[in-house]
PyMOL CGO cylinders between C-alpha atoms (Angstrom):
from pymol import cmd
from pymol.cgo import CYLINDER

trace = [
    CYLINDER, 72.58, -48.70, -14.68, 71.44, -50.39, -11.47, 0.3, 1, 1, 1, 1, 1, 1,
    CYLINDER, 71.44, -50.39, -11.47, 74.17, -51.29, -9.02, 0.3, 1, 1, 1, 1, 1, 1,
    CYLINDER, 74.17, -51.29, -9.02, 74.69, -55.07, -8.54, 0.3, 1, 1, 1, 1, 1, 1,
    CYLINDER, 74.69, -55.07, -8.54, 76.62, -56.35, -5.57, 0.3, 1, 1, 1, 1, 1, 1,
    CYLINDER, 76.62, -56.35, -5.57, 77.41, -59.97, -4.73, 0.3, 1, 1, 1, 1, 1, 1,
    CYLINDER, 77.41, -59.97, -4.73, 78.23, -61.25, -1.29, 0.3, 1, 1, 1, 1, 1, 1,
    CYLINDER, 78.23, -61.25, -1.29, 80.00, -64.58, -1.59, 0.3, 1, 1, 1, 1, 1, 1,
    CYLINDER, 80.00, -64.58, -1.59, 80.46, -66.62, 1.58, 0.3, 1, 1, 1, 1, 1, 1,
    CYLINDER, 80.46, -66.62, 1.58, 82.21, -69.97, 1.84, 0.3, 1, 1, 1, 1, 1, 1,
    CYLINDER, 82.21, -69.97, 1.84, 80.05, -72.45, 3.77, 0.3, 1, 1, 1, 1, 1, 1,
    CYLINDER, 80.05, -72.45, 3.77, 81.44, -73.78, 7.09, 0.3, 1, 1, 1, 1, 1, 1,
    CYLINDER, 81.44, -73.78, 7.09, 84.81, -72.75, 5.72, 0.3, 1, 1, 1, 1, 1, 1,
    CYLINDER, 84.81, -72.75, 5.72, 87.32, -74.35, 8.10, 0.3, 1, 1, 1, 1, 1, 1,
    CYLINDER, 87.32, -74.35, 8.10, 85.33, -77.58, 8.22, 0.3, 1, 1, 1, 1, 1, 1,
    CYLINDER, 85.33, -77.58, 8.22, 84.88, -77.60, 4.45, 0.3, 1, 1, 1, 1, 1, 1,
    CYLINDER, 84.88, -77.60, 4.45, 88.63, -77.27, 3.92, 0.3, 1, 1, 1, 1, 1, 1,
    CYLINDER, 88.63, -77.27, 3.92, 89.26, -80.11, 6.39, 0.3, 1, 1, 1, 1, 1, 1,
    CYLINDER, 89.26, -80.11, 6.39, 86.75, -82.26, 4.48, 0.3, 1, 1, 1, 1, 1, 1,
    CYLINDER, 86.75, -82.26, 4.48, 88.67, -81.67, 1.24, 0.3, 1, 1, 1, 1, 1, 1,
    CYLINDER, 88.67, -81.67, 1.24, 91.79, -83.10, 2.90, 0.3, 1, 1, 1, 1, 1, 1,
    CYLINDER, 91.79, -83.10, 2.90, 89.87, -85.89, 4.70, 0.3, 1, 1, 1, 1, 1, 1,
    CYLINDER, 89.87, -85.89, 4.70, 86.69, -86.86, 2.81, 0.3, 1, 1, 1, 1, 1, 1,
    CYLINDER, 86.69, -86.86, 2.81, 85.76, -89.32, 5.58, 0.3, 1, 1, 1, 1, 1, 1,
    CYLINDER, 85.76, -89.32, 5.58, 84.65, -86.24, 7.58, 0.3, 1, 1, 1, 1, 1, 1,
    CYLINDER, 84.65, -86.24, 7.58, 81.82, -85.46, 5.15, 0.3, 1, 1, 1, 1, 1, 1,
    CYLINDER, 81.82, -85.46, 5.15, 78.33, -85.90, 6.55, 0.3, 1, 1, 1, 1, 1, 1,
    CYLINDER, 78.33, -85.90, 6.55, 79.57, -86.03, 10.14, 0.3, 1, 1, 1, 1, 1, 1,
    CYLINDER, 79.57, -86.03, 10.14, 79.39, -83.58, 13.05, 0.3, 1, 1, 1, 1, 1, 1,
    CYLINDER, 79.39, -83.58, 13.05, 82.79, -81.89, 12.87, 0.3, 1, 1, 1, 1, 1, 1,
    CYLINDER, 82.79, -81.89, 12.87, 84.09, -79.12, 15.12, 0.3, 1, 1, 1, 1, 1, 1,
    CYLINDER, 84.09, -79.12, 15.12, 87.22, -77.09, 14.37, 0.3, 1, 1, 1, 1, 1, 1,
    CYLINDER, 87.22, -77.09, 14.37, 88.84, -75.32, 17.28, 0.3, 1, 1, 1, 1, 1, 1,
    CYLINDER, 88.84, -75.32, 17.28, 90.67, -77.83, 19.42, 0.3, 1, 1, 1, 1, 1, 1,
    CYLINDER, 90.67, -77.83, 19.42, 90.08, -80.74, 21.75, 0.3, 1, 1, 1, 1, 1, 1,
    CYLINDER, 90.08, -80.74, 21.75, 87.02, -80.69, 24.02, 0.3, 1, 1, 1, 1, 1, 1,
    CYLINDER, 87.02, -80.69, 24.02, 89.11, -81.37, 27.14, 0.3, 1, 1, 1, 1, 1, 1,
    CYLINDER, 89.11, -81.37, 27.14, 91.12, -78.18, 26.52, 0.3, 1, 1, 1, 1, 1, 1,
    CYLINDER, 91.12, -78.18, 26.52, 90.13, -74.55, 26.91, 0.3, 1, 1, 1, 1, 1, 1,
    CYLINDER, 90.13, -74.55, 26.91, 88.95, -73.00, 23.70, 0.3, 1, 1, 1, 1, 1, 1,
    CYLINDER, 88.95, -73.00, 23.70, 85.97, -72.22, 21.53, 0.3, 1, 1, 1, 1, 1, 1,
    CYLINDER, 85.97, -72.22, 21.53, 84.43, -73.54, 18.35, 0.3, 1, 1, 1, 1, 1, 1,
    CYLINDER, 84.43, -73.54, 18.35, 86.02, -71.77, 15.38, 0.3, 1, 1, 1, 1, 1, 1,
    CYLINDER, 86.02, -71.77, 15.38, 83.72, -73.51, 12.88, 0.3, 1, 1, 1, 1, 1, 1,
    CYLINDER, 83.72, -73.51, 12.88, 81.42, -76.49, 12.75, 0.3, 1, 1, 1, 1, 1, 1,
    CYLINDER, 81.42, -76.49, 12.75, 79.72, -78.59, 10.12, 0.3, 1, 1, 1, 1, 1, 1,
    CYLINDER, 79.72, -78.59, 10.12, 75.99, -78.31, 9.44, 0.3, 1, 1, 1, 1, 1, 1,
    CYLINDER, 75.99, -78.31, 9.44, 75.64, -81.77, 11.01, 0.3, 1, 1, 1, 1, 1, 1,
    CYLINDER, 75.64, -81.77, 11.01, 77.14, -80.39, 14.25, 0.3, 1, 1, 1, 1, 1, 1,
    CYLINDER, 77.14, -80.39, 14.25, 74.88, -77.33, 14.07, 0.3, 1, 1, 1, 1, 1, 1,
    CYLINDER, 74.88, -77.33, 14.07, 71.88, -79.64, 14.18, 0.3, 1, 1, 1, 1, 1, 1,
    CYLINDER, 71.88, -79.64, 14.18, 72.93, -80.39, 17.80, 0.3, 1, 1, 1, 1, 1, 1,
    CYLINDER, 72.93, -80.39, 17.80, 72.98, -76.69, 18.69, 0.3, 1, 1, 1, 1, 1, 1,
    CYLINDER, 72.98, -76.69, 18.69, 76.72, -76.21, 18.27, 0.3, 1, 1, 1, 1, 1, 1,
    CYLINDER, 76.72, -76.21, 18.27, 77.83, -72.83, 16.91, 0.3, 1, 1, 1, 1, 1, 1,
    CYLINDER, 77.83, -72.83, 16.91, 80.94, -70.70, 16.48, 0.3, 1, 1, 1, 1, 1, 1,
    CYLINDER, 80.94, -70.70, 16.48, 82.20, -69.08, 19.65, 0.3, 1, 1, 1, 1, 1, 1,
    CYLINDER, 82.20, -69.08, 19.65, 80.77, -71.81, 21.90, 0.3, 1, 1, 1, 1, 1, 1,
    CYLINDER, 80.77, -71.81, 21.90, 83.14, -73.35, 24.46, 0.3, 1, 1, 1, 1, 1, 1,
    CYLINDER, 83.14, -73.35, 24.46, 84.51, -76.66, 23.18, 0.3, 1, 1, 1, 1, 1, 1,
    CYLINDER, 84.51, -76.66, 23.18, 83.47, -78.43, 26.40, 0.3, 1, 1, 1, 1, 1, 1,
    CYLINDER, 83.47, -78.43, 26.40, 79.84, -77.40, 25.85, 0.3, 1, 1, 1, 1, 1, 1,
    CYLINDER, 79.84, -77.40, 25.85, 79.99, -78.54, 22.21, 0.3, 1, 1, 1, 1, 1, 1,
    CYLINDER, 79.99, -78.54, 22.21, 81.20, -81.96, 23.42, 0.3, 1, 1, 1, 1, 1, 1,
    CYLINDER, 81.20, -81.96, 23.42, 78.28, -82.19, 25.86, 0.3, 1, 1, 1, 1, 1, 1,
    CYLINDER, 78.28, -82.19, 25.86, 75.78, -81.29, 23.11, 0.3, 1, 1, 1, 1, 1, 1,
    CYLINDER, 75.78, -81.29, 23.11, 77.23, -83.84, 20.68, 0.3, 1, 1, 1, 1, 1, 1,
    CYLINDER, 77.23, -83.84, 20.68, 79.52, -86.42, 22.30, 0.3, 1, 1, 1, 1, 1, 1,
    CYLINDER, 79.52, -86.42, 22.30, 80.11, -88.13, 18.93, 0.3, 1, 1, 1, 1, 1, 1,
    CYLINDER, 80.11, -88.13, 18.93, 81.40, -84.94, 17.28, 0.3, 1, 1, 1, 1, 1, 1,
    CYLINDER, 81.40, -84.94, 17.28, 84.85, -85.08, 15.71, 0.3, 1, 1, 1, 1, 1, 1,
    CYLINDER, 84.85, -85.08, 15.71, 87.08, -82.35, 17.12, 0.3, 1, 1, 1, 1, 1, 1,
    CYLINDER, 87.08, -82.35, 17.12, 89.96, -80.95, 15.03, 0.3, 1, 1, 1, 1, 1, 1,
    CYLINDER, 89.96, -80.95, 15.03, 92.56, -78.40, 16.09, 0.3, 1, 1, 1, 1, 1, 1,
    CYLINDER, 92.56, -78.40, 16.09, 92.64, -76.87, 12.61, 0.3, 1, 1, 1, 1, 1, 1,
    CYLINDER, 92.64, -76.87, 12.61, 95.30, -75.87, 10.15, 0.3, 1, 1, 1, 1, 1, 1,
    CYLINDER, 95.30, -75.87, 10.15, 95.45, -72.15, 9.43, 0.3, 1, 1, 1, 1, 1, 1,
    CYLINDER, 95.45, -72.15, 9.43, 97.98, -72.57, 6.60, 0.3, 1, 1, 1, 1, 1, 1,
    CYLINDER, 97.98, -72.57, 6.60, 95.40, -74.68, 4.71, 0.3, 1, 1, 1, 1, 1, 1,
    CYLINDER, 95.40, -74.68, 4.71, 92.69, -72.10, 5.33, 0.3, 1, 1, 1, 1, 1, 1,
    CYLINDER, 92.69, -72.10, 5.33, 94.91, -69.24, 4.18, 0.3, 1, 1, 1, 1, 1, 1,
    CYLINDER, 94.91, -69.24, 4.18, 95.82, -71.12, 0.97, 0.3, 1, 1, 1, 1, 1, 1,
    CYLINDER, 95.82, -71.12, 0.97, 92.15, -71.87, 0.22, 0.3, 1, 1, 1, 1, 1, 1,
    CYLINDER, 92.15, -71.87, 0.22, 91.25, -68.25, 0.90, 0.3, 1, 1, 1, 1, 1, 1,
    CYLINDER, 91.25, -68.25, 0.90, 93.93, -67.00, -1.50, 0.3, 1, 1, 1, 1, 1, 1,
    CYLINDER, 93.93, -67.00, -1.50, 92.54, -69.27, -4.23, 0.3, 1, 1, 1, 1, 1, 1,
    CYLINDER, 92.54, -69.27, -4.23, 89.00, -68.04, -3.45, 0.3, 1, 1, 1, 1, 1, 1,
    CYLINDER, 89.00, -68.04, -3.45, 89.98, -64.37, -3.72, 0.3, 1, 1, 1, 1, 1, 1,
    CYLINDER, 89.98, -64.37, -3.72, 91.86, -65.04, -6.98, 0.3, 1, 1, 1, 1, 1, 1,
    CYLINDER, 91.86, -65.04, -6.98, 88.74, -66.64, -8.46, 0.3, 1, 1, 1, 1, 1, 1,
    CYLINDER, 88.74, -66.64, -8.46, 86.63, -63.63, -7.49, 0.3, 1, 1, 1, 1, 1, 1,
    CYLINDER, 86.63, -63.63, -7.49, 89.20, -61.23, -8.94, 0.3, 1, 1, 1, 1, 1, 1,
    CYLINDER, 89.20, -61.23, -8.94, 88.75, -62.95, -12.31, 0.3, 1, 1, 1, 1, 1, 1,
    CYLINDER, 88.75, -62.95, -12.31, 85.14, -61.74, -12.36, 0.3, 1, 1, 1, 1, 1, 1,
    CYLINDER, 85.14, -61.74, -12.36, 85.51, -58.12, -11.25, 0.3, 1, 1, 1, 1, 1, 1,
    CYLINDER, 85.51, -58.12, -11.25, 88.33, -55.85, -10.12, 0.3, 1, 1, 1, 1, 1, 1,
    CYLINDER, 88.33, -55.85, -10.12, 85.98, -54.39, -7.50, 0.3, 1, 1, 1, 1, 1, 1,
    CYLINDER, 85.98, -54.39, -7.50, 86.66, -56.97, -4.80, 0.3, 1, 1, 1, 1, 1, 1,
    CYLINDER, 86.66, -56.97, -4.80, 86.29, -56.25, -1.10, 0.3, 1, 1, 1, 1, 1, 1,
    CYLINDER, 86.29, -56.25, -1.10, 87.42, -59.15, 1.11, 0.3, 1, 1, 1, 1, 1, 1,
    CYLINDER, 87.42, -59.15, 1.11, 85.60, -59.37, 4.44, 0.3, 1, 1, 1, 1, 1, 1,
    CYLINDER, 85.60, -59.37, 4.44, 87.85, -61.79, 6.24, 0.3, 1, 1, 1, 1, 1, 1,
    CYLINDER, 87.85, -61.79, 6.24, 89.21, -65.12, 5.13, 0.3, 1, 1, 1, 1, 1, 1,
    CYLINDER, 89.21, -65.12, 5.13, 86.01, -66.71, 3.81, 0.3, 1, 1, 1, 1, 1, 1,
    CYLINDER, 86.01, -66.71, 3.81, 83.76, -64.00, 2.42, 0.3, 1, 1, 1, 1, 1, 1,
    CYLINDER, 83.76, -64.00, 2.42, 83.85, -61.00, 0.12, 0.3, 1, 1, 1, 1, 1, 1,
    CYLINDER, 83.85, -61.00, 0.12, 81.77, -58.42, -1.65, 0.3, 1, 1, 1, 1, 1, 1,
    CYLINDER, 81.77, -58.42, -1.65, 82.08, -58.14, -5.40, 0.3, 1, 1, 1, 1, 1, 1,
    CYLINDER, 82.08, -58.14, -5.40, 80.69, -55.14, -7.28, 0.3, 1, 1, 1, 1, 1, 1,
    CYLINDER, 80.69, -55.14, -7.28, 79.72, -56.65, -10.62, 0.3, 1, 1, 1, 1, 1, 1,
    CYLINDER, 79.72, -56.65, -10.62, 77.88, -53.63, -12.03, 0.3, 1, 1, 1, 1, 1, 1,
    CYLINDER, 77.88, -53.63, -12.03, 78.54, -53.48, -15.76, 0.3, 1, 1, 1, 1, 1, 1,
    CYLINDER, 78.54, -53.48, -15.76, 80.12, -56.93, -15.97, 0.3, 1, 1, 1, 1, 1, 1,
    CYLINDER, 80.12, -56.93, -15.97, 76.83, -58.78, -16.53, 0.3, 1, 1, 1, 1, 1, 1,
    CYLINDER, 76.83, -58.78, -16.53, 77.16, -58.90, -20.31, 0.3, 1, 1, 1, 1, 1, 1,
    CYLINDER, 77.16, -58.90, -20.31, 80.41, -60.84, -20.04, 0.3, 1, 1, 1, 1, 1, 1,
    CYLINDER, 80.41, -60.84, -20.04, 78.56, -63.75, -18.44, 0.3, 1, 1, 1, 1, 1, 1,
    CYLINDER, 78.56, -63.75, -18.44, 75.00, -63.45, -19.74, 0.3, 1, 1, 1, 1, 1, 1,
    CYLINDER, 75.00, -63.45, -19.74, 73.57, -62.17, -16.45, 0.3, 1, 1, 1, 1, 1, 1,
    CYLINDER, 73.57, -62.17, -16.45, 74.58, -61.48, -12.88, 0.3, 1, 1, 1, 1, 1, 1,
    CYLINDER, 74.58, -61.48, -12.88, 72.90, -64.73, -11.84, 0.3, 1, 1, 1, 1, 1, 1,
    CYLINDER, 72.90, -64.73, -11.84, 74.88, -66.69, -14.43, 0.3, 1, 1, 1, 1, 1, 1,
    CYLINDER, 74.88, -66.69, -14.43, 78.07, -64.99, -13.22, 0.3, 1, 1, 1, 1, 1, 1,
    CYLINDER, 78.07, -64.99, -13.22, 77.25, -66.13, -9.67, 0.3, 1, 1, 1, 1, 1, 1,
    CYLINDER, 77.25, -66.13, -9.67, 76.70, -69.70, -10.91, 0.3, 1, 1, 1, 1, 1, 1,
    CYLINDER, 76.70, -69.70, -10.91, 80.11, -69.60, -12.62, 0.3, 1, 1, 1, 1, 1, 1,
    CYLINDER, 80.11, -69.60, -12.62, 81.76, -68.36, -9.43, 0.3, 1, 1, 1, 1, 1, 1,
    CYLINDER, 81.76, -68.36, -9.43, 80.11, -71.12, -7.39, 0.3, 1, 1, 1, 1, 1, 1,
    CYLINDER, 80.11, -71.12, -7.39, 81.20, -73.74, -9.93, 0.3, 1, 1, 1, 1, 1, 1,
    CYLINDER, 81.20, -73.74, -9.93, 84.81, -72.53, -10.00, 0.3, 1, 1, 1, 1, 1, 1,
    CYLINDER, 84.81, -72.53, -10.00, 85.00, -72.47, -6.20, 0.3, 1, 1, 1, 1, 1, 1,
    CYLINDER, 85.00, -72.47, -6.20, 83.63, -76.02, -6.07, 0.3, 1, 1, 1, 1, 1, 1,
    CYLINDER, 83.63, -76.02, -6.07, 85.83, -77.30, -8.91, 0.3, 1, 1, 1, 1, 1, 1,
    CYLINDER, 85.83, -77.30, -8.91, 89.07, -75.55, -7.93, 0.3, 1, 1, 1, 1, 1, 1,
    CYLINDER, 89.07, -75.55, -7.93, 88.90, -75.53, -4.12, 0.3, 1, 1, 1, 1, 1, 1,
    CYLINDER, 88.90, -75.53, -4.12, 86.41, -78.31, -3.46, 0.3, 1, 1, 1, 1, 1, 1,
    CYLINDER, 86.41, -78.31, -3.46, 84.05, -76.36, -1.23, 0.3, 1, 1, 1, 1, 1, 1,
    CYLINDER, 84.05, -76.36, -1.23, 80.63, -74.76, -1.55, 0.3, 1, 1, 1, 1, 1, 1,
    CYLINDER, 80.63, -74.76, -1.55, 79.83, -71.06, -1.59, 0.3, 1, 1, 1, 1, 1, 1,
    CYLINDER, 79.83, -71.06, -1.59, 76.59, -69.24, -0.91, 0.3, 1, 1, 1, 1, 1, 1,
    CYLINDER, 76.59, -69.24, -0.91, 75.86, -66.09, -2.88, 0.3, 1, 1, 1, 1, 1, 1,
    CYLINDER, 75.86, -66.09, -2.88, 73.55, -63.16, -2.35, 0.3, 1, 1, 1, 1, 1, 1,
    CYLINDER, 73.55, -63.16, -2.35, 73.00, -60.61, -5.11, 0.3, 1, 1, 1, 1, 1, 1,
    CYLINDER, 73.00, -60.61, -5.11, 71.37, -57.22, -4.50, 0.3, 1, 1, 1, 1, 1, 1,
    CYLINDER, 71.37, -57.22, -4.50, 71.70, -53.49, -5.03, 0.3, 1, 1, 1, 1, 1, 1,
    CYLINDER, 71.70, -53.49, -5.03, 73.43, -52.96, -1.68, 0.3, 1, 1, 1, 1, 1, 1,
    CYLINDER, 73.43, -52.96, -1.68, 75.99, -54.74, 0.48, 0.3, 1, 1, 1, 1, 1, 1,
    CYLINDER, 75.99, -54.74, 0.48, 73.63, -55.18, 3.41, 0.3, 1, 1, 1, 1, 1, 1,
    CYLINDER, 73.63, -55.18, 3.41, 70.90, -56.83, 1.37, 0.3, 1, 1, 1, 1, 1, 1,
    CYLINDER, 70.90, -56.83, 1.37, 73.42, -59.00, -0.50, 0.3, 1, 1, 1, 1, 1, 1,
    CYLINDER, 73.42, -59.00, -0.50, 74.89, -60.17, 2.85, 0.3, 1, 1, 1, 1, 1, 1,
    CYLINDER, 74.89, -60.17, 2.85, 71.46, -61.08, 4.23, 0.3, 1, 1, 1, 1, 1, 1,
    CYLINDER, 71.46, -61.08, 4.23, 70.61, -62.89, 0.98, 0.3, 1, 1, 1, 1, 1, 1,
    CYLINDER, 70.61, -62.89, 0.98, 73.80, -64.98, 1.07, 0.3, 1, 1, 1, 1, 1, 1,
    CYLINDER, 73.80, -64.98, 1.07, 73.16, -65.90, 4.70, 0.3, 1, 1, 1, 1, 1, 1,
    CYLINDER, 73.16, -65.90, 4.70, 69.58, -66.90, 3.91, 0.3, 1, 1, 1, 1, 1, 1,
    CYLINDER, 69.58, -66.90, 3.91, 70.76, -69.00, 0.95, 0.3, 1, 1, 1, 1, 1, 1,
    CYLINDER, 70.76, -69.00, 0.95, 73.07, -71.19, 3.06, 0.3, 1, 1, 1, 1, 1, 1,
    CYLINDER, 73.07, -71.19, 3.06, 74.22, -73.81, 2.50, 0.3, 1, 1, 1, 1, 1, 1,
    CYLINDER, 74.22, -73.81, 2.50, 75.32, -73.81, -1.14, 0.3, 1, 1, 1, 1, 1, 1,
    CYLINDER, 75.32, -73.81, -1.14, 72.60, -71.42, -2.29, 0.3, 1, 1, 1, 1, 1, 1,
    CYLINDER, 72.60, -71.42, -2.29, 72.05, -68.42, -4.49, 0.3, 1, 1, 1, 1, 1, 1,
    CYLINDER, 72.05, -68.42, -4.49, 69.49, -65.68, -3.90, 0.3, 1, 1, 1, 1, 1, 1,
    CYLINDER, 69.49, -65.68, -3.90, 69.12, -62.70, -6.18, 0.3, 1, 1, 1, 1, 1, 1,
    CYLINDER, 69.12, -62.70, -6.18, 67.10, -59.78, -4.84, 0.3, 1, 1, 1, 1, 1, 1,
    CYLINDER, 67.10, -59.78, -4.84, 65.68, -57.79, -7.75, 0.3, 1, 1, 1, 1, 1, 1,
    CYLINDER, 65.68, -57.79, -7.75, 66.67, -54.15, -8.15, 0.3, 1, 1, 1, 1, 1, 1,
    CYLINDER, 66.67, -54.15, -8.15, 64.32, -52.12, -5.98, 0.3, 1, 1, 1, 1, 1, 1,
    CYLINDER, 64.32, -52.12, -5.98, 63.28, -55.20, -4.01, 0.3, 1, 1, 1, 1, 1, 1,
    CYLINDER, 63.28, -55.20, -4.01, 65.64, -54.81, -1.06, 0.3, 1, 1, 1, 1, 1, 1,
    CYLINDER, 65.64, -54.81, -1.06, 63.09, -53.34, 1.34, 0.3, 1, 1, 1, 1, 1, 1,
    CYLINDER, 63.09, -53.34, 1.34, 60.52, -56.04, 0.64, 0.3, 1, 1, 1, 1, 1, 1,
    CYLINDER, 60.52, -56.04, 0.64, 63.17, -58.76, 0.92, 0.3, 1, 1, 1, 1, 1, 1,
    CYLINDER, 63.17, -58.76, 0.92, 64.38, -57.52, 4.30, 0.3, 1, 1, 1, 1, 1, 1,
    CYLINDER, 64.38, -57.52, 4.30, 60.79, -57.26, 5.58, 0.3, 1, 1, 1, 1, 1, 1,
]
cmd.load_cgo(trace, "trace")
């Protein structure tokens, strides 16, 4: 039986959680990390902010220069932890072989569990739907025979995507 690994990554996680609590933030350039007149770095930013060249790890003052109309939020780690716990619980419903990789991403070995959901791809769709319905945020999923290829696939599928690399197709996909 071919090994099937999923990498599930929550899109712009901190920002997405903030948008659940304040829907008026949707569709706007949002930066989580603090105020631009204080020392600090971008912890997360919306895709709208990324369009201005803002990225995680960037000094907040530089982010403000790149996008003066960005909305800056200090963040709320308790909210992020609660959302992460719900996320991990959802994943655990699909396979006991769960490997969290931080607060907003995880690997899931789903080898042998395909028949419970019709296919690995259908299982990934169900995970994405539950995350959206129960937490209110989007997830990107990569499916492959190895962790590395699954991680690259999930990153390439962002935002809110799903890429399945066929068994034996990892080398061609990475090329």
